[in-house]
VOLO-562120 format. One record per atom (N, C-alpha, C): residue number from 1; residue in one letter; atom name; x, y, z. Coordinates in Angstrom, 2 decimals. Atoms other than C-alpha are relative to their C-alpha. Example, Ala and Ser with C-alpha at 12.3 -4.5 7.8 and 13.67 -1.06 7.14 Angstrom:
! residues 2
- pos_code_site_px_py_pz
- 1_A_N_0.89_-1.19_0.00
- 1_A_CA_12.30_-4.50_7.80
- 1_A_C_0.90_1.20_0.00
- 2_S_N_-0.82_-1.19_-0.06
- 2_S_CA_13.67_-1.06_7.14
- 2_S_C_-0.77_1.09_0.73
END
This chain:
! residues 57
- pos_code_site_px_py_pz
- 1_M_N_-1.37_-0.39_-0.17
- 1_M_CA_-85.19_-157.16_129.43
- 1_M_C_0.63_-0.50_-1.69
- 2_G_N_-0.08_0.66_1.19
- 2_G_CA_-84.38_-156.84_125.26
- 2_G_C_1.59_-0.42_0.04
- 3_A_N_-1.23_0.50_-0.09
- 3_A_CA_-81.47_-158.31_123.86
- 3_A_C_1.18_1.08_0.24
- 4_R_N_-1.38_-1.16_0.06
- 4_R_CA_-79.14_-155.17_123.83
- 4_R_C_0.35_-0.09_1.57
- 5_Q_N_0.01_0.33_-1.22
- 5_Q_CA_-79.59_-155.68_127.84
- 5_Q_C_0.72_-0.90_0.24
- 6_K_N_-0.63_1.64_0.09
- 6_K_CA_-78.82_-158.88_127.77
- 6_K_C_1.62_-0.26_0.04
- 7_L_N_-1.20_-0.25_0.07
- 7_L_CA_-75.79_-158.58_125.99
- 7_L_C_0.98_1.42_0.97
- 8_N_N_-0.93_-1.24_-0.85
- 8_N_CA_-74.33_-155.21_127.84
- 8_N_C_0.03_-0.98_1.36
- 9_R_N_-0.29_1.02_-1.42
- 9_R_CA_-74.85_-157.70_131.04
- 9_R_C_0.93_-1.08_0.08
- 10_A_N_-0.89_0.93_-0.01
- 10_A_CA_-73.18_-160.50_129.70
- 10_A_C_1.55_1.02_-0.52
- 11_Y_N_-1.51_-0.16_0.19
- 11_Y_CA_-69.95_-158.31_128.54
- 11_Y_C_0.50_0.65_1.25
- 12_V_N_-0.46_-0.32_-1.66
- 12_V_CA_-69.78_-156.75_132.38
- 12_V_C_0.05_-1.09_0.63
- 13_N_N_-0.35_1.34_-0.87
- 13_N_CA_-69.79_-160.40_133.72
- 13_N_C_1.06_-0.50_-0.67
- 14_G_N_-0.89_0.57_1.11
- 14_G_CA_-67.49_-161.25_131.12
- 14_G_C_1.58_0.93_0.90
- 15_A_N_-1.18_-0.78_-0.20
- 15_A_CA_-64.96_-157.82_132.22
- 15_A_C_0.16_-0.53_1.82
- 16_V_N_-0.08_-0.07_-1.39
- 16_V_CA_-65.87_-158.42_136.06
- 16_V_C_0.76_-1.45_0.18
- 17_L_N_-0.76_1.00_-0.45
- 17_L_CA_-64.86_-162.07_135.96
- 17_L_C_1.93_0.40_-0.41
- 18_C_N_-1.49_0.12_0.34
- 18_C_CA_-61.43_-161.18_134.07
- 18_C_C_0.59_0.75_0.87
- 19_G_N_-0.51_-1.13_-1.24
- 19_G_CA_-61.10_-158.41_136.77
- 19_G_C_0.12_-1.19_1.30
- 20_A_N_-0.23_1.15_-1.65
- 20_A_CA_-61.42_-161.42_139.64
- 20_A_C_1.19_-0.46_-0.54
- 21_V_N_-1.15_0.79_0.26
- 21_V_CA_-59.05_-163.55_137.88
- 21_V_C_1.11_0.85_-0.03
- 22_A_N_-1.60_-0.64_0.11
- 22_A_CA_-56.26_-160.96_137.60
- 22_A_C_0.01_0.14_1.48
- 23_G_N_-0.43_-0.70_-1.38
- 23_G_CA_-56.87_-159.55_141.03
- 23_G_C_0.02_-1.21_1.20
- 24_L_N_-0.49_0.49_-1.04
- 24_L_CA_-56.54_-162.90_142.49
- 24_L_C_1.07_-1.01_-0.40
- 25_V_N_-0.71_0.92_0.13
- 25_V_CA_-54.07_-164.46_140.80
- 25_V_C_1.50_1.22_0.18
- 26_T_N_-1.50_-1.12_-0.23
- 26_T_CA_-51.73_-161.22_141.55
- 26_T_C_-0.36_0.58_1.78
- 27_E_N_0.64_0.06_-2.03
- 27_E_CA_-53.88_-161.08_145.73
- 27_E_C_0.48_1.94_-0.46
- 28_S_N_0.02_-1.46_0.02
- 28_S_CA_-54.37_-156.97_144.55
- 28_S_C_-1.10_0.21_-0.58
- 29_W_N_1.10_-0.87_0.67
- 29_W_CA_-57.18_-154.85_144.31
- 29_W_C_0.18_0.81_-1.31
- 30_F_N_-0.61_-1.27_0.76
- 30_F_CA_-55.31_-152.14_142.12
- 30_F_C_-0.42_-0.92_-1.53
- 31_W_N_0.18_0.35_1.31
- 31_W_CA_-55.35_-154.79_139.53
- 31_W_C_-1.52_-0.97_-0.66
- 32_F_N_0.97_0.38_-0.37
- 32_F_CA_-58.54_-156.04_139.84
- 32_F_C_-1.17_1.18_-1.02
- 33_F_N_0.40_-1.65_0.55
- 33_F_CA_-59.92_-152.53_138.93
- 33_F_C_0.90_0.44_-1.09
- 34_F_N_-0.27_-0.67_1.17
- 34_F_CA_-57.79_-151.55_136.31
- 34_F_C_-0.22_-1.69_-0.83
- 35_M_N_0.31_0.61_0.75
- 35_M_CA_-58.48_-154.71_134.40
- 35_M_C_-1.18_-0.22_-0.38
- 36_L_N_1.40_-0.37_0.39
- 36_L_CA_-62.03_-154.10_134.77
- 36_L_C_-0.22_0.95_-1.07
- 37_C_N_0.29_-0.99_0.75
- 37_C_CA_-61.51_-150.76_133.41
- 37_C_C_-0.07_-0.08_-1.63
- 38_V_N_-0.34_0.84_1.89
- 38_V_CA_-59.66_-152.06_130.28
- 38_V_C_-0.90_-0.67_-0.60
- 39_C_N_0.81_1.17_0.87
- 39_C_CA_-61.89_-154.95_129.63
- 39_C_C_-1.50_0.81_-0.54
- 40_L_N_1.39_-0.40_0.10
- 40_L_CA_-65.09_-152.50_129.86
- 40_L_C_0.34_1.14_-1.24
- 41_A_N_0.03_-0.96_0.72
- 41_A_CA_-63.42_-149.92_127.99
- 41_A_C_0.47_-0.39_-1.47
- 42_G_N_-0.29_1.52_1.11
- 42_G_CA_-62.19_-152.46_125.48
- 42_G_C_-1.28_-0.35_-0.89
- 43_S_N_1.80_0.51_0.43
- 43_S_CA_-65.78_-153.79_124.71
- 43_S_C_-1.30_1.44_-0.43
- 44_Y_N_0.58_-0.98_0.31
- 44_Y_CA_-67.11_-150.36_124.74
- 44_Y_C_0.70_1.02_-1.43
- 45_Y_N_-0.22_-0.28_1.46
- 45_Y_CA_-64.91_-149.21_122.15
- 45_Y_C_0.02_-0.63_-1.21
- 46_D_N_-0.04_0.80_1.55
- 46_D_CA_-65.12_-151.99_119.49
- 46_D_C_-1.56_0.18_0.11
- 47_G_N_1.17_0.05_0.08
- 47_G_CA_-68.64_-151.62_120.29
- 47_G_C_-1.25_-0.80_0.29
- 48_E_N_1.36_1.08_-0.65
- 48_E_CA_-70.19_-154.30_122.17
- 48_E_C_-0.66_0.44_1.06
- 49_I_N_0.83_-0.36_-0.94
- 49_I_CA_-71.21_-152.71_124.81
- 49_I_C_-0.90_1.32_-0.66
- 50_R_N_0.63_-1.06_0.00
- 50_R_CA_-74.22_-150.18_123.82
- 50_R_C_-0.57_0.30_0.64
- 51_P_N_0.82_-0.70_-1.73
- 51_P_CA_-75.09_-147.62_126.29
- 51_P_C_-1.55_0.19_-0.92
- 52_G_N_1.57_-0.20_0.13
- 52_G_CA_-78.31_-146.73_124.65
- 52_G_C_-0.81_-0.07_-1.12
- 53_R_N_0.24_0.32_0.87
- 53_R_CA_-80.90_-146.64_122.01
- 53_R_C_0.51_1.08_-1.32
- 54_R_N_-0.03_-0.45_1.34
- 54_R_CA_-80.65_-145.39_118.28
- 54_R_C_-0.86_0.88_-0.15
- 55_R_N_1.33_-0.84_0.47
- 55_R_CA_-83.19_-142.27_117.60
- 55_R_C_0.22_0.15_-1.13
- 56_R_N_0.28_-0.47_1.60
- 56_R_CA_-84.39_-142.28_114.35
- 56_R_C_-0.66_1.64_-0.16
- 57_P_N_0.40_-1.47_0.88
- 57_P_CA_-85.05_-138.93_112.60
- 57_P_C_-1.04_0.49_-0.17
END
């Protein structure tokens, strides 16, 4: 497993953890999924989660 995949997995695990905390505090599945999506979208937008390899021309 490469470094990119390990980093992506770490960011996804962090998003799940944030969602779990929000869901437990509010006792709501809605907030779990909402925070999960917000964290994943933010990480993807910032470039922390990289979906694929860049191909060289």
